Each structure stands twice: as structure tokens, then as C-alpha cells.
N, CA, C and O atoms as a GROMACS GRO file, in nm:
protein
  440
    1MET      N    1 -12.818  12.177  -0.425
    1MET     CA    2 -12.892  12.054  -0.416
    1MET      C    3 -13.027  12.116  -0.380
    1MET      O    4 -13.033  12.200  -0.290
    2ARG      N    5 -13.152  12.071  -0.457
    2ARG     CA    6 -13.281  12.097  -0.414
    2ARG      C    7 -13.338  12.029  -0.294
    2ARG      O    8 -13.432  12.075  -0.230
    3SER      N    9 -13.280  11.921  -0.269
    3SER     CA   10 -13.323  11.846  -0.162
    3SER      C   11 -13.262  11.882  -0.014
    3SER      O   12 -13.299  11.826   0.089
    4PHE      N   13 -13.172  11.976  -0.020
    4PHE     CA   14 -13.087  12.006   0.095
    4PHE      C   15 -13.177  12.037   0.221
    4PHE      O   16 -13.153  12.003   0.337
    5PHE      N   17 -13.275  12.101   0.179
    5PHE     CA   18 -13.379  12.126   0.288
    5PHE      C   19 -13.433  12.032   0.368
    5PHE      O   20 -13.475  12.044   0.483
    6LEU      N   21 -13.427  11.915   0.284
    6LEU     CA   22 -13.488  11.781   0.363
    6LEU      C   23 -13.400  11.685   0.445
    6LEU      O   24 -13.436  11.582   0.503
    7LEU      N   25 -13.266  11.744   0.438
    7LEU     CA   26 -13.161  11.650   0.493
    7LEU      C   27 -13.184  11.638   0.640
    7LEU      O   28 -13.180  11.523   0.684
    8PRO      N   29 -13.206  11.725   0.718
    8PRO     CA   30 -13.271  11.711   0.874
    8PRO      C   31 -13.351  11.627   0.872
    8PRO      O   32 -13.343  11.563   0.977
    9LEU      N   33 -13.456  11.576   0.783
    9LEU     CA   34 -13.554  11.471   0.793
    9LEU      C   35 -13.483  11.334   0.796
    9LEU      O   36 -13.528  11.248   0.872
   10LEU      N   37 -13.374  11.307   0.719
   10LEU     CA   38 -13.284  11.206   0.717
   10LEU      C   39 -13.236  11.184   0.845
   10LEU      O   40 -13.245  11.076   0.903
   11VAL      N   41 -13.168  11.320   0.907
   11VAL     CA   42 -13.117  11.284   1.050
   11VAL      C   43 -13.208  11.270   1.138
   11VAL      O   44 -13.172  11.214   1.241
   12SER      N   45 -13.348  11.312   1.129
   12SER     CA   46 -13.426  11.278   1.234
   12SER      C   47 -13.493  11.130   1.255
   12SER      O   48 -13.560  11.090   1.350
   13PHE      N   49 -13.457  11.064   1.144
   13PHE     CA   50 -13.504  10.916   1.136
   13PHE      C   51 -13.380  10.838   1.201
   13PHE      O   52 -13.387  10.716   1.216
   14ALA      N   53 -13.279  10.903   1.235
   14ALA     CA   54 -13.162  10.810   1.300
   14ALA      C   55 -13.202  10.754   1.412
   14ALA      O   56 -13.262  10.825   1.494
   15LEU      N   57 -13.177  10.604   1.443
   15LEU     CA   58 -13.220  10.551   1.576
   15LEU      C   59 -13.077  10.508   1.620
   15LEU      O   60 -12.985  10.516   1.539
   16PRO      N   61 -13.054  10.460   1.761
   16PRO     CA   62 -12.948  10.392   1.788
   16PRO      C   63 -12.966  10.258   1.745
   16PRO      O   64 -13.077  10.206   1.735
   17LEU      N   65 -12.843  10.192   1.717
   17LEU     CA   66 -12.857  10.045   1.683
   17LEU      C   67 -12.928   9.950   1.774
   17LEU      O   68 -12.990   9.852   1.734
   18SER      N   69 -12.912   9.991   1.916
   18SER     CA   70 -13.000   9.902   2.017
   18SER      C   71 -13.129   9.924   2.000
   18SER      O   72 -13.203   9.847   2.062
   19ALA      N   73 -13.183  10.011   1.928
   19ALA     CA   74 -13.335  10.027   1.914
   19ALA      C   75 -13.405   9.956   1.779
   19ALA      O   76 -13.525   9.959   1.754
   20ALA      N   77 -13.317   9.902   1.709
   20ALA     CA   78 -13.350   9.832   1.597
   20ALA      C   79 -13.292   9.713   1.563
   20ALA      O   80 -13.231   9.706   1.456
   21PRO      N   81 -13.301   9.594   1.652
   21PRO     CA   82 -13.244   9.470   1.645
   21PRO      C   83 -13.265   9.383   1.537
   21PRO      O   84 -13.181   9.307   1.489
   22GLU      N   85 -13.414   9.399   1.492
   22GLU     CA   86 -13.434   9.321   1.378
   22GLU      C   87 -13.442   9.393   1.231
   22GLU      O   88 -13.526   9.358   1.149
   23ARG      N   89 -13.369   9.470   1.212
   23ARG     CA   90 -13.373   9.584   1.108
   23ARG      C   91 -13.241   9.574   1.052
   23ARG      O   92 -13.147   9.525   1.114
   24ARG      N   93 -13.231   9.625   0.924
   24ARG     CA   94 -13.122   9.629   0.846
   24ARG      C   95 -13.080   9.781   0.893
   24ARG      O   96 -13.164   9.867   0.918
   25VAL      N   97 -12.947   9.800   0.899
   25VAL     CA   98 -12.910   9.956   0.953
   25VAL      C   99 -12.809  10.000   0.834
   25VAL      O  100 -12.717   9.930   0.794
   26LEU      N  101 -12.835  10.103   0.794
   26LEU     CA  102 -12.723  10.208   0.716
   26LEU      C  103 -12.661  10.299   0.816
   26LEU      O  104 -12.730  10.365   0.894
   27ILE      N  105 -12.537  10.303   0.814
   27ILE     CA  106 -12.475  10.391   0.912
   27ILE      C  107 -12.403  10.496   0.820
   27ILE      O  108 -12.320  10.462   0.736
   28ILE      N  109 -12.433  10.601   0.837
   28ILE     CA  110 -12.394  10.717   0.732
   28ILE      C  111 -12.306  10.791   0.840
   28ILE      O  112 -12.356  10.824   0.948
   29SER      N  113 -12.161  10.819   0.808
   29SER     CA  114 -12.076  10.899   0.874
   29SER      C  115 -12.017  11.018   0.786
   29SER      O  116 -11.977  10.998   0.672
   30ALA      N  117 -12.014  11.122   0.836
   30ALA     CA  118 -11.962  11.252   0.765
   30ALA      C  119 -11.919  11.342   0.847
   30ALA      O  120 -11.948  11.334   0.967
   31PRO      N  121 -11.845  11.440   0.799
   31PRO     CA  122 -11.763  11.543   0.871
   31PRO      C  123 -11.859  11.647   0.946
   31PRO      O  124 -11.834  11.704   1.052
   32SER      N  125 -11.987  11.658   0.859
   32SER     CA  126 -12.096  11.761   0.894
   32SER      C  127 -12.221  11.748   0.789
   32SER      O  128 -12.212  11.709   0.673
   33LEU      N  129 -12.330  11.787   0.851
   33LEU     CA  130 -12.446  11.800   0.747
   33LEU      C  131 -12.435  11.863   0.633
   33LEU      O  132 -12.521  11.845   0.546
   34ALA      N  133 -12.306  11.964   0.609
   34ALA     CA  134 -12.291  12.057   0.501
   34ALA      C  135 -12.202  11.982   0.416
   34ALA      O  136 -12.166  12.039   0.313
   35ASP      N  137 -12.148  11.832   0.445
   35ASP     CA  138 -12.060  11.776   0.359
   35ASP      C  139 -12.128  11.722   0.225
   35ASP      O  140 -12.225  11.647   0.223
   36GLU      N  141 -12.062  11.772   0.115
   36GLU     CA  142 -12.116  11.748  -0.005
   36GLU      C  143 -12.144  11.593  -0.056
   36GLU      O  144 -12.225  11.567  -0.146
   37THR      N  145 -12.076  11.505   0.006
   37THR     CA  146 -12.092  11.382  -0.019
   37THR      C  147 -12.202  11.327   0.054
   37THR      O  148 -12.276  11.243   0.004
   38TYR      N  149 -12.215  11.374   0.181
   38TYR     CA  150 -12.327  11.335   0.265
   38TYR      C  151 -12.446  11.398   0.188
   38TYR      O  152 -12.540  11.321   0.173
   39ARG      N  153 -12.460  11.510   0.143
   39ARG     CA  154 -12.549  11.559   0.098
   39ARG      C  155 -12.612  11.482  -0.045
   39ARG      O  156 -12.733  11.475  -0.066
   40THR      N  157 -12.540  11.443  -0.111
   40THR     CA  158 -12.558  11.335  -0.243
   40THR      C  159 -12.625  11.236  -0.197
   40THR      O  160 -12.737  11.213  -0.243
   41GLN      N  161 -12.562  11.147  -0.082
   41GLN     CA  162 -12.616  11.035  -0.028
   41GLN      C  163 -12.758  11.045   0.021
   41GLN      O  164 -12.851  10.968  -0.004
   42ALA      N  165 -12.760  11.158   0.098
   42ALA     CA  166 -12.906  11.190   0.167
   42ALA      C  167 -13.014  11.195   0.057
   42ALA      O  168 -13.128  11.149   0.069
   43ALA      N  169 -12.956  11.265  -0.070
   43ALA     CA  170 -13.084  11.294  -0.154
   43ALA      C  171 -13.083  11.151  -0.232
   43ALA      O  172 -13.193  11.108  -0.266
   44LEU      N  173 -12.992  11.092  -0.257
   44LEU     CA  174 -13.044  10.939  -0.306
   44LEU      C  175 -13.128  10.865  -0.231
   44LEU      O  176 -13.214  10.792  -0.281
   45LEU      N  177 -13.107  10.879  -0.089
   45LEU     CA  178 -13.178  10.785  -0.010
   45LEU      C  179 -13.324  10.833  -0.008
   45LEU      O  180 -13.417  10.756  -0.032
   46LEU      N  181 -13.342  10.972   0.024
   46LEU     CA  182 -13.463  11.034   0.017
   46LEU      C  183 -13.555  11.008  -0.084
   46LEU      O  184 -13.677  11.024  -0.070
   47SER      N  185 -13.495  10.965  -0.193
   47SER     CA  186 -13.581  10.972  -0.304
   47SER      C  187 -13.633  10.801  -0.336
   47SER      O  188 -13.711  10.756  -0.420
   48ALA      N  189 -13.551  10.737  -0.233
   48ALA     CA  190 -13.572  10.576  -0.247
   48ALA      C  191 -13.654  10.545  -0.106
   48ALA      O  192 -13.683  10.426  -0.090
   49TRP      N  193 -13.687  10.622  -0.020
   49TRP     CA  194 -13.726  10.622   0.097
   49TRP      C  195 -13.837  10.476   0.092
   49TRP      O  196 -13.803  10.372   0.149
   50PRO      N  197 -13.940  10.484   0.035
   50PRO     CA  198 -14.029  10.366   0.012
   50PRO      C  199 -13.978  10.230  -0.007
   50PRO      O  200 -14.042  10.129   0.024
   51GLY      N  201 -13.838  10.231  -0.069
   51GLY     CA  202 -13.782  10.101  -0.067
   51GLY      C  203 -13.708  10.057   0.047
   51GLY      O  204 -13.693   9.939   0.079
   52LEU      N  205 -13.652  10.182   0.122
   52LEU     CA  206 -13.576  10.135   0.273
   52LEU      C  207 -13.709  10.101   0.364
   52LEU      O  208 -13.702  10.015   0.453
   53ILE      N  209 -13.802  10.155   0.344
   53ILE     CA  210 -13.910  10.103   0.457
   53ILE      C  211 -13.956   9.987   0.430
   53ILE      O  212 -14.009   9.929   0.524
   54GLU      N  213 -13.954   9.925   0.313
   54GLU     CA  214 -13.995   9.810   0.247
   54GLU      C  215 -13.883   9.706   0.292
   54GLU      O  216 -13.921   9.592   0.322
   55ARG      N  217 -13.785   9.729   0.298
   55ARG     CA  218 -13.671   9.650   0.322
   55ARG      C  219 -13.652   9.660   0.491
   55ARG      O  220 -13.558   9.593   0.534
   56ASP      N  221 -13.708   9.715   0.562
   56ASP     CA  222 -13.675   9.723   0.717
   56ASP      C  223 -13.542   9.793   0.731
   56ASP      O  224 -13.454   9.744   0.801
   57PHE      N  225 -13.528   9.895   0.674
   57PHE     CA  226 -13.400   9.984   0.699
   57PHE      C  227 -13.419  10.087   0.811
   57PHE      O  228 -13.528  10.142   0.821
   58THR      N  229 -13.314  10.120   0.903
   58THR     CA  230 -13.312  10.225   0.991
   58THR      C  231 -13.178  10.274   0.913
   58THR      O  232 -13.087  10.211   0.859
   59VAL      N  233 -13.204  10.412   0.929
   59VAL     CA  234 -13.085  10.504   0.886
   59VAL      C  235 -13.016  10.567   0.994
   59VAL      O  236 -13.087  10.651   1.049
   60GLU      N  237 -12.895  10.556   1.047
   60GLU     CA  238 -12.838  10.621   1.146
   60GLU      C  239 -12.737  10.720   1.072
   60GLU      O  240 -12.668  10.681   0.978
   61THR      N  241 -12.735  10.831   1.113
   61THR     CA  242 -12.631  10.941   1.059
   61THR      C  243 -12.539  10.987   1.206
   61THR      O  244 -12.574  11.020   1.319
   62ARG      N  245 -12.420  10.971   1.146
   62ARG     CA  246 -12.327  11.019   1.268
   62ARG      C  247 -12.216  11.123   1.208
   62ARG      O  248 -12.146  11.092   1.112
   63PHE      N  249 -12.207  11.241   1.270
   63PHE     CA  250 -12.150  11.352   1.211
   63PHE      C  251 -11.998  11.382   1.290
   63PHE      O  252 -11.968  11.315   1.389
   64ASP      N  253 -11.925  11.468   1.246
   64ASP     CA  254 -11.782  11.475   1.319
   64ASP      C  255 -11.686  11.357   1.270
   64ASP      O  256 -11.583  11.342   1.337
   65ALA      N  257 -11.707  11.275   1.166
   65ALA     CA  258 -11.634  11.203   1.129
   65ALA      C  259 -11.516  11.258   1.030
   65ALA      O  260 -11.524  11.364   0.967
   66LYS      N  261 -11.413  11.172   1.028
   66LYS     CA  262 -11.290  11.231   0.932
   66LYS      C  263 -11.346  11.256   0.782
   66LYS      O  264 -11.336  11.361   0.718
   67SER      N  265 -11.395  11.160   0.748
   67SER     CA  266 -11.445  11.154   0.600
   67SER      C  267 -11.567  11.082   0.576
   67SER      O  268 -11.596  11.011   0.672
   68PHE      N  269 -11.642  11.074   0.487
   68PHE     CA  270 -11.776  11.010   0.449
   68PHE      C  271 -11.758  10.870   0.432
   68PHE      O  272 -11.671  10.826   0.357
   69SER      N  273 -11.851  10.780   0.511
   69SER     CA  274 -11.848  10.648   0.481
   69SER      C  275 -11.985  10.615   0.503
   69SER      O  276 -12.056  10.682   0.578
   70ILE      N  277 -12.033  10.499   0.431
   70ILE     CA  278 -12.162  10.436   0.460
   70ILE      C  279 -12.141  10.292   0.457
   70ILE      O  280 -12.093  10.226   0.365
   71ILE      N  281 -12.188  10.247   0.584
   71ILE     CA  282 -12.206  10.089   0.641
   71ILE      C  283 -12.306  10.024   0.629
   71ILE      O  284 -12.395  10.068   0.702
   72LEU      N  285 -12.341   9.918   0.558
   72LEU     CA  286 -12.464   9.840   0.560
   72LEU      C  287 -12.444   9.722   0.674
   72LEU      O  288 -12.346   9.647   0.673
   73VAL      N  289 -12.544   9.717   0.767
   73VAL     CA  290 -12.523   9.605   0.861
   73VAL      C  291 -12.653   9.540   0.858
   73VAL      O  292 -12.758   9.604   0.875
   74GLY      N  293 -12.647   9.381   0.830
   74GLY     CA  294 -12.755   9.309   0.795
   74GLY      C  295 -12.846   9.286   0.945
   74GLY      O  296 -12.813   9.320   1.059
   75LYS      N  297 -12.964   9.219   0.899
   75LYS     CA  298 -13.039   9.180   1.032
   75LYS      C  299 -12.972   9.090   1.129
   75LYS      O  300 -13.017   9.070   1.242
   76ASP      N  301 -12.843   9.026   1.074
   76ASP     CA  302 -12.776   8.919   1.163
   76ASP      C  303 -12.678   8.998   1.249
   76ASP      O  304 -12.615   8.945   1.340
   77GLY      N  305 -12.668   9.132   1.217
   77GLY     CA  306 -12.565   9.215   1.300
   77GLY      C  307 -12.419   9.225   1.225
   77GLY      O  308 -12.335   9.296   1.279
   78GLY      N  309 -12.388   9.162   1.114
   78GLY     CA  310 -12.282   9.148   1.039
   78GLY      C  311 -12.271   9.274   0.941
   78GLY      O  312 -12.371   9.334   0.901
   79GLU      N  313 -12.147   9.306   0.910
   79GLU     CA  314 -12.125   9.398   0.829
   79GLU      C  315 -12.140   9.362   0.684
   79GLU      O  316 -12.073   9.268   0.644
   80LYS      N  317 -12.206   9.414   0.616
   80LYS     CA  318 -12.244   9.362   0.473
   80LYS      C  319 -12.160   9.431   0.361
   80LYS      O  320 -12.116   9.374   0.262
   81LEU      N  321 -12.145   9.570   0.394
   81LEU     CA  322 -12.081   9.673   0.288
   81LEU      C  323 -12.028   9.785   0.382
   81LEU      O  324 -12.075   9.829   0.487
   82ARG      N  325 -11.918   9.817   0.313
   82ARG     CA  326 -11.831   9.951   0.372
   82ARG      C  327 -11.808  10.033   0.256
   82ARG      O  328 -11.755   9.966   0.168
   83ARG      N  329 -11.826  10.140   0.225
   83ARG     CA  330 -11.771  10.232   0.127
   83ARG      C  331 -11.772  10.369   0.164
   83ARG      O  332 -11.850  10.416   0.247
   84THR      N  333 -11.683  10.437   0.100
   84THR     CA  334 -11.640  10.578   0.109
   84THR      C  335 -11.703  10.670   0.015
   84THR      O  336 -11.683  10.792   0.020
   85THR      N  337 -11.789  10.608  -0.080
   85THR     CA  338 -11.850  10.693  -0.193
   85THR      C  339 -12.023  10.693  -0.185
   85THR      O  340 -12.078  10.599  -0.127
   86PRO      N  341 -12.076  10.765  -0.225
   86PRO     CA  342 -12.229  10.751  -0.207
   86PRO      C  343 -12.279  10.613  -0.276
   86PRO      O  344 -12.233  10.581  -0.386
   87LEU      N  345 -12.352  10.550  -0.225
   87LEU     CA  346 -12.423  10.432  -0.264
   87LEU      C  347 -12.578  10.445  -0.330
   87LEU      O  348 -12.679  10.477  -0.267
   88PRO      N  349 -12.571  10.422  -0.434
   88PRO     CA  350 -12.714  10.442  -0.514
   88PRO      C  351 -12.785  10.336  -0.475
   88PRO      O  352 -12.736  10.223  -0.461
   89PRO      N  353 -12.911  10.367  -0.455
   89PRO     CA  354 -13.028  10.296  -0.394
   89PRO      C  355 -13.051  10.152  -0.467
   89PRO      O  356 -13.093  10.056  -0.402
   90ASP      N  357 -13.023  10.144  -0.603
   90ASP     CA  358 -13.046  10.035  -0.689
   90ASP      C  359 -12.944   9.933  -0.641
   90ASP      O  360 -12.968   9.816  -0.614
   91GLU      N  361 -12.811  10.003  -0.633
   91GLU     CA  362 -12.715   9.888  -0.590
   91GLU      C  363 -12.746   9.830  -0.444
   91GLU      O  364 -12.748   9.708  -0.424
   92LEU      N  365 -12.773   9.934  -0.333
   92LEU     CA  366 -12.805   9.894  -0.217
   92LEU      C  367 -12.931   9.764  -0.211
   92LEU      O  368 -12.925   9.660  -0.145
   93PHE      N  369 -13.028   9.804  -0.291
   93PHE     CA  370 -13.138   9.719  -0.303
   93PHE      C  371 -13.090   9.581  -0.358
   93PHE      O  372 -13.109   9.477  -0.295
   94ALA      N  373 -13.032   9.586  -0.472
   94ALA     CA  374 -12.962   9.468  -0.540
   94ALA      C  375 -12.895   9.381  -0.423
   94ALA      O  376 -12.918   9.261  -0.412
   95LEU      N  377 -12.824   9.441  -0.353
   95LEU     CA  378 -12.737   9.363  -0.272
   95LEU      C  379 -12.828   9.300  -0.153
   95LEU      O  380 -12.808   9.183  -0.122
   96VAL      N  381 -12.910   9.364  -0.098
   96VAL     CA  382 -12.994   9.349   0.004
   96VAL      C  383 -13.097   9.212  -0.045
   96VAL      O  384 -13.122   9.111   0.021
   97ASP      N  385 -13.142   9.247  -0.179
   97ASP     CA  386 -13.243   9.151  -0.223
   97ASP      C  387 -13.192   9.027  -0.262
   97ASP      O  388 -13.268   8.936  -0.294
   98ALA      N  389 -13.069   9.013  -0.262
   98ALA     CA  390 -12.991   8.869  -0.304
   98ALA      C  391 -12.927   8.793  -0.176
   98ALA      O  392 -12.854   8.694  -0.173
   99MET      N  393 -12.979   8.872  -0.069
   99MET     CA  394 -12.931   8.813   0.084
   99MET      C  395 -13.052   8.700   0.104
   99MET      O  396 -13.168   8.722   0.067
  100PRO      N  397 -13.013   8.581   0.164
  100PRO     CA  398 -13.095   8.469   0.191
  100PRO      C  399 -13.216   8.528   0.277
  100PRO      O  400 -13.331   8.500   0.242
  101MET      N  401 -13.192   8.607   0.387
  101MET     CA  402 -13.313   8.658   0.471
  101MET      C  403 -13.416   8.735   0.410
  101MET      O  404 -13.535   8.732   0.444
  102ARG      N  405 -13.366   8.808   0.315
  102ARG     CA  406 -13.456   8.924   0.236
  102ARG      C  407 -13.520   8.840   0.109
  102ARG      O  408 -13.609   8.896   0.045
  103ARG      N  409 -13.479   8.719   0.074
  103ARG     CA  410 -13.544   8.649  -0.022
  103ARG      C  411 -13.653   8.571   0.051
  103ARG      O  412 -13.762   8.555  -0.004
  104ALA      N  413 -13.629   8.523   0.168
  104ALA     CA  414 -13.734   8.465   0.263
  104ALA      C  415 -13.836   8.568   0.264
  104ALA      O  416 -13.954   8.546   0.236
  105GLU      N  417 -13.796   8.661   0.292
  105GLU     CA  418 -13.889   8.772   0.353
  105GLU      C  419 -14.005   8.795   0.202
  105GLU      O  420 -14.128   8.798   0.202
  106MET      N  421 -13.925   8.805   0.104
  106MET     CA  422 -14.025   8.817  -0.012
  106MET      C  423 -14.108   8.703  -0.061
  106MET      O  424 -14.209   8.720  -0.128
  107ARG      N  425 -14.066   8.598  -0.029
  107ARG     CA  426 -14.142   8.470  -0.058
  107ARG      C  427 -14.266   8.454   0.035
  107ARG      O  428 -14.377   8.413   0.004
  108GLU      N  429 -14.220   8.499   0.164
  108GLU     CA  430 -14.338   8.521   0.289
  108GLU      C  431 -14.453   8.624   0.263
  108GLU      O  432 -14.567   8.614   0.308
  109SER      N  433 -14.409   8.716   0.190
  109SER     CA  434 -14.503   8.852   0.155
  109SER      C  435 -14.594   8.817   0.037
  109SER      O  436 -14.698   8.881   0.022
  110LYS      N  437 -14.565   8.736  -0.034
  110LYS     CA  438 -14.640   8.659  -0.181
  110LYS      C  439 -14.778   8.619  -0.116
  110LYS      O  440 -14.864   8.561  -0.184
   0.00000   0.00000   0.00000
């Protein structure tokens, strides 16, 4: 995968949950940096980085998990989505953009 060299970039943006109390958090867990499902997810997110920034995301990566998973935690601290397959950015953004807090943010930014 051509963006493999950028994967450490995604890892370097990982922050502990306590460092981002007013942000949406994507928690990506994988067995290792070389995990093919993680690599696919990382490439998808890297191509959509401006959308993640616009929606106040922090991406946290965790390795040494038994298998791949991705969890979306909303600004309220509640789990909004959990899955074991890569999450396309358009699906992620549609889910977030339909949330009441995000809709209010979009109204305020106009």
C-alpha cells in the first residue's frame, strides 16, 4: 500500500483520552502496525484528514490487541460506534454529521 510510509504519522497523532475531553475520539486497536486491516484503515483516514480536523477528532491507536477494531466516542464520552472492519470516512462523517452536537456546530459556524 503506497501510504504505508505515512502510518507512523497516524500513530504520532494519538493522544490519551484525558488530553481531549471536548473532542470526538476514534480508537483504533490492532495487533500491530503491520496489520493489513489497520493499514487499510490508516490509509482511509489519512486521505480524509481535513474532515477529521473539521469535526474535532482525536485519533488514538493501540497495538497488541487480539484483532482489529475501531470505536467512535462522541464528545459526550459515549460510545457511538464499534466495528471490526475498516470504517470508510464518508460513513464516519455521515454518522457524526447527523448527531445533534455536530449539527449545532455546523449551524454556529455559518
